[in-house]
N, C-alpha and C positions, 0 to 999 in steps of 0.2 A: 696135700698134694704136694709133686715133683714134677718140673716142667725139666725136659734135658733136650736141648739143641745144638747137637757136634758141633755146628755150623757155623752156629750165630760167635761173634766176635767179643760179645760185651753181653752182661747182665740186661744193658738198656735195651738193645737188641733183640730181646724176648720180647719184654714190655710189648716194646712198639709192634710184634709182631700180634702178640693177644691182643693188645688196643686194635687193630686193625682187621685182626678176626671178629672182633665181640661189634664191630660196625664204628666204632670211637673213633676220630682226629685229632692227631697230636698237634696241640696249637705251638710253634714256632716260639713261642717269647715260655710257653712253657716247658720247651724240652731244654732249649738255653737254661732256663733257673735248675734245671735239675739237672744238667751235667755240672753247672757251675756250684751247685752245693754236694754233689758226690767230689769234685776232686779238693771242696774246701774241708773236708772231711778226711780226705786221705792222704791230706797232707799236714794236717794235724791242724789245721789251722784255726776253728771252729771245732763243737763239737753236734753231733745229731742230738744231743739231746737237750740243745738251748734253741727250741725251735726262734724264739725271739730275736735270738743273735746271727743265728742261721740266717732267717732273716732278710738284716739287715746287713749282713756282711754281701748276699748273691746282691740284692739291689746293687749295691754300691760296687760291681763289679760289673754287673750288668749294666749300670749308668758309665763305669770309665771306658766300657767295651764301644757304647753308642756315640761317647764321644770322641773317643780313637776313630767312628768310623764314621762319623762326620766330617771331621781333620782331613781324614783322606781322602773322604770323597772332594770336598775341596779343592786339595795339591793337585789329585787329576785332573777337575775343571780348569786349572789355572795354567796344568801345560797342557791342555786340550786346546787352549786359545790362544798362545800363544806360537 
């Protein structure tokens, strides 16, 4: 099966469109994990053939992102209180 959409900016967009057409929903955390996994492979940080390594790397990146987001929220709250 070949699916081509010349207006899609990336493969991920095609996958998202297919999931929506099939009546599915994309969980935001799953979407983040998929994006992070793709970037880690593209940058050569992990290999797609090592699922355990991939899972640990994705979890580490997502935890770090949540920590940064929490810190930013705290900084914004502190600024708003002053």
